ChimeraX commands (.cxc) that place a marker at each C-alpha (Angstrom):
marker #1 position -209.05,-62.17,-69.41 radius 0.5
marker #1 position -207.39,-64.41,-72.12 radius 0.5
marker #1 position -204.19,-63.00,-73.86 radius 0.5
marker #1 position -205.52,-62.80,-77.38 radius 0.5
marker #1 position -208.61,-60.83,-76.19 radius 0.5
marker #1 position -206.46,-58.47,-74.31 radius 0.5
marker #1 position -204.12,-57.98,-77.37 radius 0.5
marker #1 position -207.24,-57.34,-79.54 radius 0.5
marker #1 position -208.45,-54.88,-77.03 radius 0.5
marker #1 position -205.22,-52.93,-77.02 radius 0.5
marker #1 position -205.18,-52.77,-80.72 radius 0.5
marker #1 position -208.67,-51.47,-80.79 radius 0.5
marker #1 position -207.77,-48.93,-78.20 radius 0.5
marker #1 position -204.83,-47.80,-80.13 radius 0.5
marker #1 position -206.97,-47.56,-83.40 radius 0.5
marker #1 position -210.09,-46.00,-82.16 radius 0.5
marker #1 position -212.15,-47.30,-85.10 radius 0.5
marker #1 position -215.54,-45.94,-85.79 radius 0.5
marker #1 position -217.98,-48.76,-85.25 radius 0.5
marker #1 position -221.60,-48.55,-86.09 radius 0.5
marker #1 position -224.09,-50.42,-83.73 radius 0.5
marker #1 position -227.38,-49.98,-85.68 radius 0.5
marker #1 position -229.72,-52.03,-83.29 radius 0.5
marker #1 position -230.15,-49.03,-80.99 radius 0.5
marker #1 position -233.28,-50.30,-79.41 radius 0.5
marker #1 position -231.60,-53.56,-78.12 radius 0.5
marker #1 position -230.71,-53.31,-74.27 radius 0.5
marker #1 position -227.39,-55.34,-74.81 radius 0.5
marker #1 position -226.31,-53.26,-77.53 radius 0.5
marker #1 position -226.90,-50.05,-75.40 radius 0.5
marker #1 position -224.81,-51.82,-72.72 radius 0.5
marker #1 position -222.19,-52.68,-75.08 radius 0.5
marker #1 position -222.04,-49.08,-76.39 radius 0.5
marker #1 position -221.47,-47.81,-72.76 radius 0.5
marker #1 position -218.74,-50.31,-72.18 radius 0.5
marker #1 position -216.97,-49.60,-75.54 radius 0.5
marker #1 position -216.90,-46.01,-74.88 radius 0.5
marker #1 position -215.98,-46.26,-71.13 radius 0.5
marker #1 position -212.93,-48.38,-71.96 radius 0.5
marker #1 position -211.99,-46.40,-75.02 radius 0.5
marker #1 position -212.11,-49.28,-77.35 radius 0.5
marker #1 position -213.64,-47.43,-80.50 radius 0.5
marker #1 position -216.01,-44.54,-81.35 radius 0.5
marker #1 position -219.42,-45.71,-81.55 radius 0.5
marker #1 position -221.75,-44.48,-84.49 radius 0.5
marker #1 position -225.15,-44.24,-82.86 radius 0.5
marker #1 position -228.25,-43.58,-84.82 radius 0.5
marker #1 position -231.56,-43.38,-82.98 radius 0.5
marker #1 position -233.68,-42.80,-86.16 radius 0.5
marker #1 position -232.24,-43.03,-89.56 radius 0.5
marker #1 position -235.27,-41.27,-90.90 radius 0.5
marker #1 position -234.29,-38.18,-89.37 radius 0.5
marker #1 position -230.38,-38.55,-90.09 radius 0.5
marker #1 position -228.80,-36.09,-92.42 radius 0.5
marker #1 position -227.00,-38.93,-94.26 radius 0.5
marker #1 position -230.38,-40.67,-95.23 radius 0.5
marker #1 position -230.47,-39.11,-98.80 radius 0.5
marker #1 position -226.86,-40.31,-99.34 radius 0.5
marker #1 position -227.48,-43.88,-98.16 radius 0.5
marker #1 position -230.69,-43.92,-100.37 radius 0.5
marker #1 position -228.74,-42.85,-103.33 radius 0.5
marker #1 position -226.00,-45.33,-102.61 radius 0.5
marker #1 position -228.74,-48.15,-102.52 radius 0.5
marker #1 position -230.31,-46.98,-105.58 radius 0.5
marker #1 position -226.99,-46.97,-107.49 radius 0.5
marker #1 position -226.20,-50.39,-106.37 radius 0.5
marker #1 position -229.71,-51.94,-106.83 radius 0.5
marker #1 position -231.33,-50.09,-109.66 radius 0.5
marker #1 position -230.35,-52.93,-112.03 radius 0.5
marker #1 position -232.47,-55.11,-109.86 radius 0.5
marker #1 position -235.53,-52.87,-110.24 radius 0.5
marker #1 position -235.08,-50.83,-107.05 radius 0.5
marker #1 position -236.65,-47.40,-107.42 radius 0.5
marker #1 position -235.62,-44.20,-105.83 radius 0.5
marker #1 position -238.55,-44.31,-103.60 radius 0.5
marker #1 position -238.08,-47.98,-102.57 radius 0.5
marker #1 position -234.37,-47.19,-101.87 radius 0.5
marker #1 position -235.26,-44.50,-99.62 radius 0.5
marker #1 position -237.62,-46.82,-97.56 radius 0.5
marker #1 position -235.07,-49.33,-97.59 radius 0.5
marker #1 position -232.27,-46.83,-96.28 radius 0.5
marker #1 position -234.54,-45.98,-93.37 radius 0.5
marker #1 position -234.26,-49.72,-92.03 radius 0.5
marker #1 position -231.50,-49.62,-89.27 radius 0.5
marker #1 position -229.52,-52.44,-90.57 radius 0.5
marker #1 position -229.32,-51.04,-94.15 radius 0.5
marker #1 position -228.60,-47.54,-92.88 radius 0.5
marker #1 position -225.84,-48.71,-90.80 radius 0.5
marker #1 position -224.22,-50.68,-93.50 radius 0.5
marker #1 position -224.66,-47.64,-95.73 radius 0.5
marker #1 position -222.65,-45.65,-93.25 radius 0.5
marker #1 position -219.82,-48.08,-93.48 radius 0.5
marker #1 position -220.00,-48.06,-97.34 radius 0.5
marker #1 position -219.88,-44.06,-97.45 radius 0.5
marker #1 position -216.97,-44.00,-94.90 radius 0.5
marker #1 position -218.90,-42.49,-92.08 radius 0.5
marker #1 position -217.89,-45.52,-90.10 radius 0.5
marker #1 position -215.07,-48.08,-90.40 radius 0.5
marker #1 position -217.05,-51.10,-89.62 radius 0.5
marker #1 position -220.29,-52.37,-88.18 radius 0.5
marker #1 position -221.63,-55.04,-85.78 radius 0.5
marker #1 position -225.29,-56.19,-85.87 radius 0.5
marker #1 position -227.43,-59.31,-85.47 radius 0.5
marker #1 position -228.27,-59.13,-81.79 radius 0.5
marker #1 position -231.92,-58.54,-82.76 radius 0.5
marker #1 position -231.90,-59.51,-86.46 radius 0.5
marker #1 position -231.30,-62.83,-88.36 radius 0.5
marker #1 position -228.20,-63.50,-89.97 radius 0.5
marker #1 position -229.64,-63.46,-93.35 radius 0.5
marker #1 position -230.91,-59.83,-92.90 radius 0.5
marker #1 position -227.37,-58.94,-91.74 radius 0.5
marker #1 position -225.88,-60.38,-94.82 radius 0.5
marker #1 position -228.40,-58.77,-97.04 radius 0.5
marker #1 position -227.55,-55.24,-95.72 radius 0.5
marker #1 position -223.88,-55.95,-96.31 radius 0.5
marker #1 position -224.37,-57.32,-99.76 radius 0.5
marker #1 position -226.71,-54.46,-100.76 radius 0.5
marker #1 position -224.48,-51.62,-99.47 radius 0.5
marker #1 position -221.00,-53.12,-99.48 radius 0.5
marker #1 position -220.76,-55.85,-101.78 radius 0.5
marker #1 position -218.32,-58.70,-101.97 radius 0.5
marker #1 position -214.50,-58.30,-101.87 radius 0.5
marker #1 position -212.60,-58.63,-105.08 radius 0.5
marker #1 position -210.14,-61.10,-103.85 radius 0.5
marker #1 position -212.60,-63.51,-102.17 radius 0.5
marker #1 position -216.15,-63.04,-103.80 radius 0.5
marker #1 position -217.90,-65.21,-101.40 radius 0.5
marker #1 position -219.85,-64.26,-98.12 radius 0.5
marker #1 position -219.09,-66.84,-95.60 radius 0.5
marker #1 position -218.41,-66.96,-91.86 radius 0.5
marker #1 position -215.91,-68.05,-89.31 radius 0.5
marker #1 position -216.01,-68.44,-85.43 radius 0.5
marker #1 position -213.10,-67.43,-83.28 radius 0.5
marker #1 position -212.80,-69.95,-80.67 radius 0.5
marker #1 position -210.92,-68.94,-77.49 radius 0.5
marker #1 position -209.93,-70.87,-74.40 radius 0.5
marker #1 position -206.98,-69.60,-72.36 radius 0.5
marker #1 position -203.98,-69.28,-74.59 radius 0.5
marker #1 position -205.55,-71.49,-77.31 radius 0.5
marker #1 position -207.32,-69.80,-80.33 radius 0.5
marker #1 position -208.76,-71.81,-83.17 radius 0.5
marker #1 position -210.87,-70.69,-86.23 radius 0.5
marker #1 position -213.83,-72.64,-87.48 radius 0.5
marker #1 position -215.54,-72.19,-90.77 radius 0.5
marker #1 position -218.06,-72.13,-92.35 radius 0.5
marker #1 position -220.55,-72.28,-89.32 radius 0.5
marker #1 position -223.16,-69.86,-90.12 radius 0.5
marker #1 position -223.73,-68.91,-93.91 radius 0.5
marker #1 position -222.92,-71.44,-96.78 radius 0.5
marker #1 position -225.07,-74.60,-96.23 radius 0.5
marker #1 position -223.41,-76.88,-98.59 radius 0.5
marker #1 position -220.22,-75.34,-100.12 radius 0.5
marker #1 position -218.54,-76.80,-103.45 radius 0.5
marker #1 position -214.80,-77.38,-103.72 radius 0.5
marker #1 position -214.27,-73.60,-104.93 radius 0.5
marker #1 position -216.31,-72.18,-102.33 radius 0.5
marker #1 position -214.38,-74.32,-99.65 radius 0.5
marker #1 position -211.30,-72.79,-100.96 radius 0.5
marker #1 position -212.68,-69.18,-100.72 radius 0.5
marker #1 position -213.78,-70.06,-97.13 radius 0.5
marker #1 position -210.43,-71.40,-96.25 radius 0.5
marker #1 position -208.27,-68.41,-97.54 radius 0.5
marker #1 position -210.68,-65.89,-95.87 radius 0.5
marker #1 position -210.34,-67.68,-92.65 radius 0.5
marker #1 position -206.63,-68.27,-92.71 radius 0.5
marker #1 position -206.15,-64.50,-93.51 radius 0.5
marker #1 position -208.51,-63.49,-90.65 radius 0.5
marker #1 position -206.82,-65.90,-88.13 radius 0.5
marker #1 position -203.49,-64.34,-88.74 radius 0.5
marker #1 position -204.96,-60.87,-88.28 radius 0.5
marker #1 position -206.45,-61.85,-85.04 radius 0.5
marker #1 position -203.89,-63.86,-83.55 radius 0.5
marker #1 position -200.73,-62.76,-85.16 radius 0.5
marker #1 position -199.69,-66.42,-85.67 radius 0.5
marker #1 position -199.51,-68.33,-89.08 radius 0.5
marker #1 position -202.58,-70.31,-90.11 radius 0.5
marker #1 position -202.37,-73.94,-90.49 radius 0.5
marker #1 position -205.49,-75.28,-92.32 radius 0.5
marker #1 position -207.18,-78.48,-92.04 radius 0.5
marker #1 position -209.94,-79.64,-94.53 radius 0.5
marker #1 position -212.22,-82.02,-92.33 radius 0.5
marker #1 position -213.80,-85.19,-93.18 radius 0.5
marker #1 position -214.80,-88.45,-91.73 radius 0.5
marker #1 position -211.87,-89.83,-93.60 radius 0.5
marker #1 position -208.01,-89.32,-93.38 radius 0.5
marker #1 position -206.10,-89.50,-96.56 radius 0.5
marker #1 position -208.31,-92.01,-98.29 radius 0.5
marker #1 position -209.40,-94.15,-95.20 radius 0.5
marker #1 position -212.82,-94.10,-96.59 radius 0.5
marker #1 position -214.64,-93.69,-99.97 radius 0.5
marker #1 position -217.37,-91.42,-100.45 radius 0.5
marker #1 position -218.32,-88.31,-102.59 radius 0.5
marker #1 position -218.19,-86.15,-99.41 radius 0.5
marker #1 position -214.59,-87.29,-98.88 radius 0.5
marker #1 position -213.76,-86.69,-102.55 radius 0.5
marker #1 position -215.18,-83.02,-102.12 radius 0.5
marker #1 position -212.95,-82.38,-99.15 radius 0.5
marker #1 position -209.88,-83.82,-100.74 radius 0.5
marker #1 position -210.36,-81.78,-103.99 radius 0.5
marker #1 position -210.86,-78.60,-102.10 radius 0.5
marker #1 position -207.67,-79.36,-100.12 radius 0.5
marker #1 position -205.77,-79.93,-103.28 radius 0.5
marker #1 position -207.05,-76.70,-104.86 radius 0.5
marker #1 position -206.19,-74.69,-101.79 radius 0.5
marker #1 position -202.65,-76.00,-101.97 radius 0.5
marker #1 position -202.34,-74.56,-105.44 radius 0.5
marker #1 position -204.09,-71.30,-104.62 radius 0.5
marker #1 position -202.31,-70.68,-101.23 radius 0.5
marker #1 position -198.88,-72.58,-101.55 radius 0.5
marker #1 position -197.37,-70.40,-98.71 radius 0.5
marker #1 position -200.14,-71.65,-96.10 radius 0.5
marker #1 position -199.57,-74.95,-94.47 radius 0.5
marker #1 position -202.54,-77.01,-95.11 radius 0.5
marker #1 position -203.89,-80.82,-95.66 radius 0.5
marker #1 position -206.91,-82.54,-96.15 radius 0.5
marker #1 position -208.96,-84.72,-96.13 radius 0.5
marker #1 position -208.38,-85.27,-92.38 radius 0.5
marker #1 position -210.58,-86.42,-89.62 radius 0.5
marker #1 position -210.49,-83.93,-86.67 radius 0.5
marker #1 position -208.34,-85.88,-84.31 radius 0.5
marker #1 position -205.68,-86.37,-87.07 radius 0.5
marker #1 position -205.74,-82.46,-87.57 radius 0.5
marker #1 position -205.70,-81.60,-83.96 radius 0.5
marker #1 position -203.76,-84.16,-81.92 radius 0.5
marker #1 position -200.36,-84.65,-82.79 radius 0.5
marker #1 position -200.09,-88.33,-81.34 radius 0.5
marker #1 position -203.15,-89.29,-83.52 radius 0.5
marker #1 position -201.54,-87.68,-86.57 radius 0.5
marker #1 position -198.31,-89.50,-86.20 radius 0.5
marker #1 position -200.35,-92.87,-86.37 radius 0.5
marker #1 position -202.90,-91.89,-89.07 radius 0.5
marker #1 position -200.97,-89.33,-91.25 radius 0.5
marker #1 position -197.29,-89.14,-90.45 radius 0.5
marker #1 position -196.57,-87.33,-93.69 radius 0.5
marker #1 position -198.94,-84.47,-93.04 radius 0.5
marker #1 position -197.45,-80.95,-93.06 radius 0.5
marker #1 position -199.74,-80.06,-90.17 radius 0.5
marker #1 position -198.50,-82.80,-87.70 radius 0.5
marker #1 position -201.69,-82.56,-85.79 radius 0.5
marker #1 position -201.40,-78.85,-84.97 radius 0.5
marker #1 position -203.98,-77.42,-87.34 radius 0.5
marker #1 position -205.63,-74.12,-85.90 radius 0.5
marker #1 position -207.94,-73.48,-88.92 radius 0.5
marker #1 position -210.71,-76.00,-89.59 radius 0.5
marker #1 position -212.68,-76.12,-92.59 radius 0.5
marker #1 position -215.91,-78.13,-92.28 radius 0.5
marker #1 position -217.60,-79.84,-95.25 radius 0.5
marker #1 position -220.88,-78.25,-94.69 radius 0.5
marker #1 position -222.97,-75.99,-92.39 radius 0.5
marker #1 position -224.46,-78.94,-90.44 radius 0.5
marker #1 position -220.91,-80.10,-89.35 radius 0.5
marker #1 position -219.68,-76.50,-88.75 radius 0.5
marker #1 position -222.52,-75.15,-86.75 radius 0.5
marker #1 position -222.66,-78.38,-84.53 radius 0.5
marker #1 position -219.00,-78.33,-83.99 radius 0.5
marker #1 position -218.69,-74.77,-82.72 radius 0.5
marker #1 position -221.53,-75.35,-80.50 radius 0.5
marker #1 position -220.12,-78.57,-78.95 radius 0.5
marker #1 position -216.99,-77.05,-78.56 radius 0.5
marker #1 position -218.33,-73.99,-76.80 radius 0.5
marker #1 position -220.59,-75.87,-74.40 radius 0.5
marker #1 position -218.61,-78.93,-73.76 radius 0.5
marker #1 position -215.04,-77.83,-74.12 radius 0.5
marker #1 position -215.29,-74.44,-72.52 radius 0.5
marker #1 position -214.25,-72.45,-75.45 radius 0.5
marker #1 position -215.62,-68.88,-75.85 radius 0.5
marker #1 position -217.11,-68.53,-79.38 radius 0.5
marker #1 position -216.91,-65.24,-81.17 radius 0.5
marker #1 position -219.18,-65.12,-84.35 radius 0.5
marker #1 position -220.54,-65.83,-86.87 radius 0.5
marker #1 position -217.96,-63.35,-88.20 radius 0.5
marker #1 position -218.89,-62.57,-91.73 radius 0.5
marker #1 position -216.05,-62.59,-94.27 radius 0.5
marker #1 position -215.77,-61.76,-97.99 radius 0.5
marker #1 position -217.37,-58.30,-97.84 radius 0.5
marker #1 position -215.69,-55.10,-98.88 radius 0.5
marker #1 position -215.38,-53.80,-95.31 radius 0.5
marker #1 position -215.86,-55.39,-91.85 radius 0.5
marker #1 position -219.66,-55.86,-91.21 radius 0.5
marker #1 position -220.08,-58.52,-88.63 radius 0.5
marker #1 position -222.91,-60.64,-87.42 radius 0.5
marker #1 position -224.00,-61.61,-83.75 radius 0.5
marker #1 position -225.75,-64.58,-82.30 radius 0.5
marker #1 position -229.26,-63.52,-81.35 radius 0.5
marker #1 position -228.26,-65.07,-77.92 radius 0.5
marker #1 position -225.30,-62.87,-77.42 radius 0.5
marker #1 position -224.52,-60.82,-74.31 radius 0.5
marker #1 position -223.45,-57.22,-74.16 radius 0.5
marker #1 position -219.85,-58.59,-73.48 radius 0.5
marker #1 position -220.13,-60.66,-76.83 radius 0.5
marker #1 position -220.92,-57.44,-78.68 radius 0.5
marker #1 position -218.00,-55.60,-77.20 radius 0.5
marker #1 position -215.79,-58.49,-78.25 radius 0.5
marker #1 position -217.05,-58.60,-81.77 radius 0.5
marker #1 position -216.65,-54.79,-82.15 radius 0.5
marker #1 position -213.05,-55.33,-81.01 radius 0.5
marker #1 position -212.63,-57.99,-83.61 radius 0.5
marker #1 position -214.18,-55.86,-86.41 radius 0.5
marker #1 position -211.51,-53.25,-85.46 radius 0.5
marker #1 position -208.85,-55.95,-86.00 radius 0.5
marker #1 position -210.19,-56.71,-89.41 radius 0.5
marker #1 position -209.24,-53.27,-90.57 radius 0.5
marker #1 position -205.55,-54.49,-90.47 radius 0.5
marker link #1:1,2 radius 0.2
marker link #1:2,3 radius 0.2
marker link #1:3,4 radius 0.2
marker link #1:4,5 radius 0.2
marker link #1:5,6 radius 0.2
marker link #1:6,7 radius 0.2
marker link #1:7,8 radius 0.2
marker link #1:8,9 radius 0.2
marker link #1:9,10 radius 0.2
marker link #1:10,11 radius 0.2
marker link #1:11,12 radius 0.2
marker link #1:12,13 radius 0.2
marker link #1:13,14 radius 0.2
marker link #1:14,15 radius 0.2
marker link #1:15,16 radius 0.2
marker link #1:16,17 radius 0.2
marker link #1:17,18 radius 0.2
marker link #1:18,19 radius 0.2
marker link #1:19,20 radius 0.2
marker link #1:20,21 radius 0.2
marker link #1:21,22 radius 0.2
marker link #1:22,23 radius 0.2
marker link #1:23,24 radius 0.2
marker link #1:24,25 radius 0.2
marker link #1:25,26 radius 0.2
marker link #1:26,27 radius 0.2
marker link #1:27,28 radius 0.2
marker link #1:28,29 radius 0.2
marker link #1:29,30 radius 0.2
marker link #1:30,31 radius 0.2
marker link #1:31,32 radius 0.2
marker link #1:32,33 radius 0.2
marker link #1:33,34 radius 0.2
marker link #1:34,35 radius 0.2
marker link #1:35,36 radius 0.2
marker link #1:36,37 radius 0.2
marker link #1:37,38 radius 0.2
marker link #1:38,39 radius 0.2
marker link #1:39,40 radius 0.2
marker link #1:40,41 radius 0.2
marker link #1:41,42 radius 0.2
marker link #1:42,43 radius 0.2
marker link #1:43,44 radius 0.2
marker link #1:44,45 radius 0.2
marker link #1:45,46 radius 0.2
marker link #1:46,47 radius 0.2
marker link #1:47,48 radius 0.2
marker link #1:48,49 radius 0.2
marker link #1:49,50 radius 0.2
marker link #1:50,51 radius 0.2
marker link #1:51,52 radius 0.2
marker link #1:52,53 radius 0.2
marker link #1:53,54 radius 0.2
marker link #1:54,55 radius 0.2
marker link #1:55,56 radius 0.2
marker link #1:56,57 radius 0.2
marker link #1:57,58 radius 0.2
marker link #1:58,59 radius 0.2
marker link #1:59,60 radius 0.2
marker link #1:60,61 radius 0.2
marker link #1:61,62 radius 0.2
marker link #1:62,63 radius 0.2
marker link #1:63,64 radius 0.2
marker link #1:64,65 radius 0.2
marker link #1:65,66 radius 0.2
marker link #1:66,67 radius 0.2
marker link #1:67,68 radius 0.2
marker link #1:68,69 radius 0.2
marker link #1:69,70 radius 0.2
marker link #1:70,71 radius 0.2
marker link #1:71,72 radius 0.2
marker link #1:72,73 radius 0.2
marker link #1:73,74 radius 0.2
marker link #1:74,75 radius 0.2
marker link #1:75,76 radius 0.2
marker link #1:76,77 radius 0.2
marker link #1:77,78 radius 0.2
marker link #1:78,79 radius 0.2
marker link #1:79,80 radius 0.2
marker link #1:80,81 radius 0.2
marker link #1:81,82 radius 0.2
marker link #1:82,83 radius 0.2
marker link #1:83,84 radius 0.2
marker link #1:84,85 radius 0.2
marker link #1:85,86 radius 0.2
marker link #1:86,87 radius 0.2
marker link #1:87,88 radius 0.2
marker link #1:88,89 radius 0.2
marker link #1:89,90 radius 0.2
marker link #1:90,91 radius 0.2
marker link #1:91,92 radius 0.2
marker link #1:92,93 radius 0.2
marker link #1:93,94 radius 0.2
marker link #1:94,95 radius 0.2
marker link #1:95,96 radius 0.2
marker link #1:96,97 radius 0.2
marker link #1:97,98 radius 0.2
marker link #1:98,99 radius 0.2
marker link #1:99,100 radius 0.2
marker link #1:100,101 radius 0.2
marker link #1:101,102 radius 0.2
marker link #1:102,103 radius 0.2
marker link #1:103,104 radius 0.2
marker link #1:104,105 radius 0.2
marker link #1:105,106 radius 0.2
marker link #1:106,107 radius 0.2
marker link #1:107,108 radius 0.2
marker link #1:108,109 radius 0.2
marker link #1:109,110 radius 0.2
marker link #1:110,111 radius 0.2
marker link #1:111,112 radius 0.2
marker link #1:112,113 radius 0.2
marker link #1:113,114 radius 0.2
marker link #1:114,115 radius 0.2
marker link #1:115,116 radius 0.2
marker link #1:116,117 radius 0.2
marker link #1:117,118 radius 0.2
marker link #1:118,119 radius 0.2
marker link #1:119,120 radius 0.2
marker link #1:120,121 radius 0.2
marker link #1:121,122 radius 0.2
marker link #1:122,123 radius 0.2
marker link #1:123,124 radius 0.2
marker link #1:124,125 radius 0.2
marker link #1:125,126 radius 0.2
marker link #1:126,127 radius 0.2
marker link #1:127,128 radius 0.2
marker link #1:128,129 radius 0.2
marker link #1:129,130 radius 0.2
marker link #1:130,131 radius 0.2
marker link #1:131,132 radius 0.2
marker link #1:132,133 radius 0.2
marker link #1:133,134 radius 0.2
marker link #1:134,135 radius 0.2
marker link #1:135,136 radius 0.2
marker link #1:136,137 radius 0.2
marker link #1:137,138 radius 0.2
marker link #1:138,139 radius 0.2
marker link #1:139,140 radius 0.2
marker link #1:140,141 radius 0.2
marker link #1:141,142 radius 0.2
marker link #1:142,143 radius 0.2
marker link #1:143,144 radius 0.2
marker link #1:144,145 radius 0.2
marker link #1:145,146 radius 0.2
marker link #1:146,147 radius 0.2
marker link #1:147,148 radius 0.2
marker link #1:148,149 radius 0.2
marker link #1:149,150 radius 0.2
marker link #1:150,151 radius 0.2
marker link #1:151,152 radius 0.2
marker link #1:152,153 radius 0.2
marker link #1:153,154 radius 0.2
marker link #1:154,155 radius 0.2
marker link #1:155,156 radius 0.2
marker link #1:156,157 radius 0.2
marker link #1:157,158 radius 0.2
marker link #1:158,159 radius 0.2
marker link #1:159,160 radius 0.2
marker link #1:160,161 radius 0.2
marker link #1:161,162 radius 0.2
marker link #1:162,163 radius 0.2
marker link #1:163,164 radius 0.2
marker link #1:164,165 radius 0.2
marker link #1:165,166 radius 0.2
marker link #1:166,167 radius 0.2
marker link #1:167,168 radius 0.2
marker link #1:168,169 radius 0.2
marker link #1:169,170 radius 0.2
marker link #1:170,171 radius 0.2
marker link #1:171,172 radius 0.2
marker link #1:172,173 radius 0.2
marker link #1:173,174 radius 0.2
marker link #1:174,175 radius 0.2
marker link #1:175,176 radius 0.2
marker link #1:176,177 radius 0.2
marker link #1:177,178 radius 0.2
marker link #1:178,179 radius 0.2
marker link #1:179,180 radius 0.2
marker link #1:180,181 radius 0.2
marker link #1:181,182 radius 0.2
marker link #1:182,183 radius 0.2
marker link #1:183,184 radius 0.2
marker link #1:184,185 radius 0.2
marker link #1:185,186 radius 0.2
marker link #1:186,187 radius 0.2
marker link #1:187,188 radius 0.2
marker link #1:188,189 radius 0.2
marker link #1:189,190 radius 0.2
marker link #1:190,191 radius 0.2
marker link #1:191,192 radius 0.2
marker link #1:192,193 radius 0.2
marker link #1:193,194 radius 0.2
marker link #1:194,195 radius 0.2
marker link #1:195,196 radius 0.2
marker link #1:196,197 radius 0.2
marker link #1:197,198 radius 0.2
marker link #1:198,199 radius 0.2
marker link #1:199,200 radius 0.2
marker link #1:200,201 radius 0.2
marker link #1:201,202 radius 0.2
marker link #1:202,203 radius 0.2
marker link #1:203,204 radius 0.2
marker link #1:204,205 radius 0.2
marker link #1:205,206 radius 0.2
marker link #1:206,207 radius 0.2
marker link #1:207,208 radius 0.2
marker link #1:208,209 radius 0.2
marker link #1:209,210 radius 0.2
marker link #1:210,211 radius 0.2
marker link #1:211,212 radius 0.2
marker link #1:212,213 radius 0.2
marker link #1:213,214 radius 0.2
marker link #1:214,215 radius 0.2
marker link #1:215,216 radius 0.2
marker link #1:216,217 radius 0.2
marker link #1:217,218 radius 0.2
marker link #1:218,219 radius 0.2
marker link #1:219,220 radius 0.2
marker link #1:220,221 radius 0.2
marker link #1:221,222 radius 0.2
marker link #1:222,223 radius 0.2
marker link #1:223,224 radius 0.2
marker link #1:224,225 radius 0.2
marker link #1:225,226 radius 0.2
marker link #1:226,227 radius 0.2
marker link #1:227,228 radius 0.2
marker link #1:228,229 radius 0.2
marker link #1:229,230 radius 0.2
marker link #1:230,231 radius 0.2
marker link #1:231,232 radius 0.2
marker link #1:232,233 radius 0.2
marker link #1:233,234 radius 0.2
marker link #1:234,235 radius 0.2
marker link #1:235,236 radius 0.2
marker link #1:236,237 radius 0.2
marker link #1:237,238 radius 0.2
marker link #1:238,239 radius 0.2
marker link #1:239,240 radius 0.2
marker link #1:240,241 radius 0.2
marker link #1:241,242 radius 0.2
marker link #1:242,243 radius 0.2
marker link #1:243,244 radius 0.2
marker link #1:244,245 radius 0.2
marker link #1:245,246 radius 0.2
marker link #1:246,247 radius 0.2
marker link #1:247,248 radius 0.2
marker link #1:248,249 radius 0.2
marker link #1:249,250 radius 0.2
marker link #1:250,251 radius 0.2
marker link #1:251,252 radius 0.2
marker link #1:252,253 radius 0.2
marker link #1:253,254 radius 0.2
marker link #1:254,255 radius 0.2
marker link #1:255,256 radius 0.2
marker link #1:256,257 radius 0.2
marker link #1:257,258 radius 0.2
marker link #1:258,259 radius 0.2
marker link #1:259,260 radius 0.2
marker link #1:260,261 radius 0.2
marker link #1:261,262 radius 0.2
marker link #1:262,263 radius 0.2
marker link #1:263,264 radius 0.2
marker link #1:264,265 radius 0.2
marker link #1:265,266 radius 0.2
marker link #1:266,267 radius 0.2
marker link #1:267,268 radius 0.2
marker link #1:268,269 radius 0.2
marker link #1:269,270 radius 0.2
marker link #1:270,271 radius 0.2
marker link #1:271,272 radius 0.2
marker link #1:272,273 radius 0.2
marker link #1:273,274 radius 0.2
marker link #1:274,275 radius 0.2
marker link #1:275,276 radius 0.2
marker link #1:276,277 radius 0.2
marker link #1:277,278 radius 0.2
marker link #1:278,279 radius 0.2
marker link #1:279,280 radius 0.2
marker link #1:280,281 radius 0.2
marker link #1:281,282 radius 0.2
marker link #1:282,283 radius 0.2
marker link #1:283,284 radius 0.2
marker link #1:284,285 radius 0.2
marker link #1:285,286 radius 0.2
marker link #1:286,287 radius 0.2
marker link #1:287,288 radius 0.2
marker link #1:288,289 radius 0.2
marker link #1:289,290 radius 0.2
marker link #1:290,291 radius 0.2
marker link #1:291,292 radius 0.2
marker link #1:292,293 radius 0.2
marker link #1:293,294 radius 0.2
marker link #1:294,295 radius 0.2
marker link #1:295,296 radius 0.2
marker link #1:296,297 radius 0.2
marker link #1:297,298 radius 0.2
marker link #1:298,299 radius 0.2
marker link #1:299,300 radius 0.2
marker link #1:300,301 radius 0.2
marker link #1:301,302 radius 0.2
marker link #1:302,303 radius 0.2
view
C-alpha cells in the first residue's frame, strides 16, 4: 500500500474517531464497516433505523432550529430527521460522531444538502466545494473543484484553493504548492476565462501569501519542471505544483477521471470541504475499500 495511505491509516488507528456511515443498507458500506472495525481504524456509528433511535428528537430539533426561518415546521423536521443522510449529519452536528461518510447510494447533491442543513459552512471558508486526493506510489496530488461548484468566480476559486491547500497539508504533511490552471501560461493567450484564473491567482496571493502559488498556468508548466523552465522560468512553483485548481467543473471532473483511468492514480473523493465538520462524499461507483479510505481521510481532517 502507498506510504501516504499507510500514514493516514496509522493516524486514524491512533485517533479512533467516531465515523458515521448512514447508508446501512448498502452492501459495500457493510463490508467497509467490517474492515474499519477489524483493523481498528475508527469506531463506526451504525444506525439501522433512525425512526427508532433515541436521538431522533434531538436531530429533529436541530433541523427545526436551523431551518425554521426557511419555513420548516417541527413535523416536517421530524420527517426529515428520519432520512438516513440527515440523521447521520445530525449525529455529527450533535457531537455523537466526529465525522461522516456517505454517497455510495446517494447523489452528491443529497449529501451536500444534509451537510448544509445540519452542519452549515465553516466560518473561515464559507463555500462548500470538493477536492480529490490523487495517489500513485509516493506521489500525491490534490485536484479541485471536481464535484460541486460548476463555474466558480474569482473569489470562489480563492476559497476552493485555500481549502484544498489546507487539506493537502493535513493529508500529506507536505507544504501545498498551488497552481491555477488555464489553457494559457502567463498571458500566452487572451480570453475572459484566462482573465478569471489570473485574477483568482492574484487574489489568492494576497489572501494566502505564505502559500507558494502561481497562475494562470497550463498544466505542463505547473507540473513538469523542464516545461516550466521554458514557459515560465520566473514561476515560484518551478513546475512542482501539487495542488491544482481547475477553472470549472467540466475541466476538474474530466481531469481527475483521465488521471485515474489513464495514469494509474487512485482517486479519493469527492471530499467535501467548507463545512463545519468533516462530512465526506463518495462516488456511487465506489468500492468497500474506497469507503474505508475516505473514512480514514475524514479522520485526518479532524487535525
